[in-house]
Every structure is written in C-alpha cells, then in structure tokens.
C-alpha positions in Angstrom: 14.8 -79.9 -23.0 17.4 -77.9 -21.0 15.3 -78.0 -17.9 14.9 -81.7 -18.3 18.7 -82.2 -18.5 19.3 -79.9 -15.4 16.9 -81.9 -13.3 18.9 -85.1 -13.9 22.3 -83.8 -12.8 22.1 -85.5 -9.4 22.4 -88.7 -11.4 25.6 -87.7 -13.1 28.4 -90.2 -12.4 30.7 -87.5 -10.9 27.9 -86.3 -8.5 27.2 -89.9 -7.4 31.0 -90.4 -6.8 31.2 -87.3 -4.7 28.1 -88.2 -2.7 29.5 -91.7 -2.0 32.9 -90.4 -1.1 31.8 -87.7 1.3 29.5 -90.1 3.0 32.3 -92.6 3.5 34.7 -89.9 4.8 32.0 -88.9 7.3 31.2 -92.5 8.3 34.9 -93.1 9.0 35.1 -90.1 11.2 37.7 -88.3 9.1 35.4 -85.3 8.3 33.6 -84.2 11.5 31.3 -81.2 11.4 32.3 -79.2 8.3 35.9 -80.6 8.2 37.3 -81.8 4.9 36.9 -80.8 1.3 37.2 -82.3 -2.2 37.7 -80.9 -5.7 37.1 -82.9 -8.8 38.4 -81.6 -12.2 35.8 -82.2 -14.9 35.9 -81.9 -18.6 33.2 -80.0 -20.5 32.2 -83.3 -22.1 31.6 -84.7 -18.6 29.2 -81.9 -17.8 27.3 -81.0 -21.0 25.0 -84.0 -21.0 23.7 -82.7 -17.6 24.1 -79.0 -17.6 24.0 -75.9 -19.9 27.5 -74.5 -19.4 26.6 -71.2 -21.1 24.5 -70.2 -18.1 26.3 -68.7 -15.1 24.4 -68.4 -11.9 26.8 -65.9 -10.3 30.5 -65.0 -10.2 32.5 -65.7 -7.0 35.8 -63.8 -6.4 39.0 -65.6 -5.3 41.9 -64.0 -3.4 44.6 -65.7 -5.4 45.7 -66.1 -9.0 44.2 -69.1 -10.7 45.1 -68.1 -14.2 46.7 -71.5 -14.9 43.2 -73.0 -14.6 41.2 -70.6 -16.7 38.3 -72.3 -18.3 38.6 -75.5 -16.3 35.6 -77.0 -14.6 35.5 -78.4 -11.0 33.0 -80.0 -8.8 33.8 -78.8 -5.3 32.4 -79.1 -1.7 31.1 -75.9 -0.2 32.5 -73.8 2.6 31.1 -74.6 6.0 29.2 -77.6 4.7 28.8 -80.9 6.6 29.7 -84.0 4.7 26.9 -85.9 6.4 24.4 -83.6 4.6 25.8 -84.0 1.0 23.8 -87.2 0.3 20.4 -85.7 1.2 21.1 -82.2 -0.4 23.8 -82.3 -3.0 22.8 -79.0 -4.6 23.2 -77.2 -1.3 26.5 -78.7 -0.3 28.3 -79.1 -3.7 28.9 -76.8 -6.6 30.1 -76.9 -10.2 32.4 -74.0 -11.0 34.5 -72.8 -13.9 37.6 -70.6 -13.4 36.7 -67.3 -15.1 38.6 -65.5 -17.8 40.1 -63.1 -15.3 41.8 -66.0 -13.3 40.7 -64.3 -10.1 37.1 -65.6 -9.8 35.0 -68.6 -10.6 31.6 -68.8 -12.4 29.0 -70.9 -10.5 27.2 -73.2 -12.9 25.3 -75.4 -10.5 24.7 -76.0 -6.8 26.0 -74.0 -3.8 22.5 -72.8 -3.2 21.4 -70.1 -0.8 24.5 -68.0 -1.4 27.0 -70.7 -0.5 30.6 -70.5 -1.7 33.3 -73.1 -2.5 35.5 -74.6 0.2 37.7 -72.1 2.1 40.6 -74.3 1.1 40.1 -73.5 -2.6 43.6 -71.9 -2.8 45.2 -75.2 -1.6 43.1 -77.2 -3.9 43.7 -75.1 -7.0 47.4 -74.8 -6.3 47.6 -78.5 -5.8 45.8 -79.2 -9.0 48.2 -76.9 -10.9 51.2 -78.7 -9.3 49.9 -82.2 -10.0 48.8 -81.4 -13.6 52.4 -80.2 -14.2 53.7 -83.8 -13.5 50.6 -85.8 -14.4 48.1 -84.4 -16.9 45.6 -87.0 -15.9 45.3 -85.9 -12.3 41.7 -85.0 -11.4 41.1 -85.2 -7.7 42.4 -83.3 -4.7 41.0 -84.5 -1.3 41.5 -83.2 2.2 40.4 -84.9 5.4 41.3 -85.3 9.1 42.4 -89.0 9.1 42.4 -89.8 12.8 45.6 -91.9 13.2 47.7 -89.9 10.8 46.7 -86.7 12.7 47.6 -88.4 16.0 50.9 -89.6 14.5 52.0 -86.0 13.9 52.2 -85.5 17.7 54.3 -88.6 18.5 56.5 -89.2 15.5 59.4 -87.2 14.1 58.1 -85.0 11.2 61.1 -85.7 9.0 59.5 -86.8 5.7 61.9 -89.6 5.2 61.5 -91.1 8.7 57.7 -90.6 8.6 57.3 -92.3 5.2 59.6 -95.2 6.1 57.6 -95.9 9.3 54.4 -96.0 7.3 56.0 -98.3 4.7 57.1 -100.6 7.5 53.6 -100.9 9.0 51.9 -102.6 6.1 53.4 -104.5 3.2 51.2 -102.7 0.7 52.2 -99.2 1.6 55.4 -99.0 -0.5 53.5 -100.3 -3.5 50.6 -97.8 -3.1 52.7 -94.7 -2.3 56.4 -95.3 -3.4 56.7 -91.5 -3.8 56.4 -91.2 0.0 54.6 -88.6 2.1 55.3 -84.9 2.1 55.0 -82.8 5.3 54.5 -79.0 5.5 55.0 -77.0 8.7 52.0 -76.1 10.8 50.3 -73.2 9.0 47.0 -71.5 9.2 44.4 -73.3 7.0 42.5 -71.5 4.3 45.5 -69.2 3.4 47.6 -68.8 0.3 50.6 -69.6 2.4 49.5 -73.2 3.2 48.3 -73.6 -0.4 51.8 -72.7 -1.7 53.5 -75.0 0.7 51.2 -77.9 -0.1 51.5 -77.4 -3.8 55.3 -77.4 -3.7 55.1 -80.9 -2.0 52.5 -82.0 -4.6 55.1 -81.7 -7.3 56.9 -84.7 -5.9 54.3 -86.7 -4.0 50.5 -87.4 -3.9 50.2 -87.3 -0.1 50.9 -84.2 2.0 50.5 -84.2 5.8 49.3 -81.1 7.6 50.7 -81.6 11.1 48.1 -81.5 13.9 45.4 -81.1 11.3 45.0 -83.7 8.5 46.2 -84.8 5.1 45.9 -83.9 1.4 45.8 -86.6 -1.3 45.7 -86.3 -5.1 45.0 -88.8 -7.8 43.6 -89.6 -11.2 40.3 -91.0 -9.8 38.2 -90.7 -6.7 39.0 -94.4 -5.8 42.8 -93.9 -6.2 42.8 -90.8 -4.1 40.6 -92.2 -1.4 42.7 -95.4 -1.4 45.9 -93.5 -1.0 44.7 -91.8 2.1 43.0 -94.9 3.4 46.2 -97.0 3.0 48.4 -94.4 4.8 45.7 -94.0 7.6 45.7 -97.8 8.0 49.5 -97.8 8.4 49.2 -95.0 11.0 46.6 -97.0 12.9 48.9 -100.0 13.0 51.7 -97.7 14.2 49.5 -96.5 17.0 48.6 -100.0 18.1 52.2 -101.2 17.8 53.4 -98.3 20.0 50.8 -99.2 22.7 51.9 -102.8 22.8 55.5 -102.1 23.8 58.8 -103.2 22.3 59.0 -103.8 18.6 60.6 -107.2 18.0 60.7 -107.2 14.2 59.6 -105.1 11.2 59.9 -105.0 7.4 63.5 -104.2 6.7 64.8 -101.7 4.1 66.2 -104.6 2.1 62.8 -106.2 2.1 61.2 -103.0 1.0 63.7 -102.8 -1.9 62.7 -106.3 -2.9 59.1 -105.4 -2.7 59.5 -102.5 -5.0 61.4 -104.6 -7.5 58.6 -107.3 -7.4 55.8 -104.8 -8.1 57.7 -102.5 -10.4 57.8 -99.4 -8.2 60.8 -97.3 -7.2 61.0 -96.1 -3.5 61.7 -92.4 -3.2 65.4 -91.9 -3.6 67.3 -91.7 -0.3 64.5 -93.1 1.8 65.9 -96.5 2.3 69.1 -97.2 4.2 70.9 -99.7 1.9 
C-alpha cells in the first residue's frame, strides 16, 4: 500500500502547482538556465496521503540555523536545476524536505534524485519564511525569479524604496491594490549567502516583495497564485515604465491623491510616508 501511495505523489496538488508555476516562469523568461527557486511550506496532512513521512532518504546539512522551522515540511526546487525540466522530471528537480531536529540540516523525504540538494538560496528562503510567518501565520510560498523589466529598472531608477514603489504604483492602477505594502530593496549582495538571506528576511517583515538589484526579485504569499501574481503585477508595471521612458516626456500620471482615493475604494492602506499628500 505504501508503494502504491508513493507512486502517485506526482499527482499531488502541491506538486502539480509547482510544475505549472516553474513552467510558466520559464516560459516568461524569468528563470533562464538554472535561475530562480521556489519553496512551498506544506503541512503533514498535505503530504501523508502521498508519502510515508517516517522514511528519510538522506540527511542534508545546512550552513545556517533553521531552528525556528524544526519539523516543518517544504517542497523546494533543487540547486542547479533548470525550470524547463521540472515538468518532465519532477522527482529529479524537486524535493520534499523536513527541517531536522538539530535545526542545522534537512531530511529528504522525496525527490532530489541522483544526489541533488535543495536550492542554493535555501538560507534566503527559510529566513524569509520565518520572517513572513512572524507577521502572517498563513504564509506558505517564497518565490525568487529574474523578472526582466524589474531587473532592468534597477539600473535606471533610483533605488530608494519609496520612490521605486511609487513609480510602480503610478504605472498601473491595480498596483497599489495588489501590493499596498510596497517593495523592499536590499543592497547588491552575493547570492546564496546568509548575508543576503538576513537582509531579505528583514525586509520581508514589512513587505511581500523584495528586489535584489541587478539580479531579480523575491515574493512571498499565502498561495502560489498570490505570490506569482504579486511578482507578475510588479513586473508588468516595470515593463510599462520601460516603455514610457522610451517614448519621451511623461504628460500625465496617476497622482498621489488619486492613489489615496484608490486605496480608500479598495480598503487598502498605502505604506505610510510613501504618498506626498
């Protein structure tokens, strides 16, 4: 019976969601080669219909303290894995892990075949999960990608968080409604390090979108759709910004007063101090 359950895990809703999302990210050009990574917090109830959680394949050490997540389960993308390959070989490119009792390693329960390991950005993911869970216990997704126009915007726009956010809000009417908490921005840092993980997680305490200049963006949310939609909306605004800059002089835009009215209409509060009123 156990073998029969294991053989069906590729049909689990969370696996299908991950396959669809990684395919879309690759299709959009936001995760070239092995760029990008996703982690999906799962409950034991999510997993047990498909997997025997008492059986550990192997233990994988971590170089940071994940004690705040001991016993929690995650579906993660693998290090060095290409998103374009996830759909045809989920068990090679994805893995289900549980943070071990020592807080310094993870137990592999499924996937990451042929000696593969979780994403090299695991410190940033786990630290971001800890930060988001501290303000929203329902947060389940952390997603990183190289959204093209947002990345380009970090070369041409002031990296002040207030100015950057307000520009995005002004590009598309929906932006303020979708991310009223604004966009955080960290300094340029080396990826895959605890340092960038700490910087990202500090921003994640106040916002669900964090830009890595000249690199990409991190998003967090309660569902895969919400998180993908956050990044998608910010990226659309950055694309509009790119087009607007190429057309010449700006003749009109959404005013701060209009943004305030928009927030009132949709019951959201723009981040304090970001509107000049």
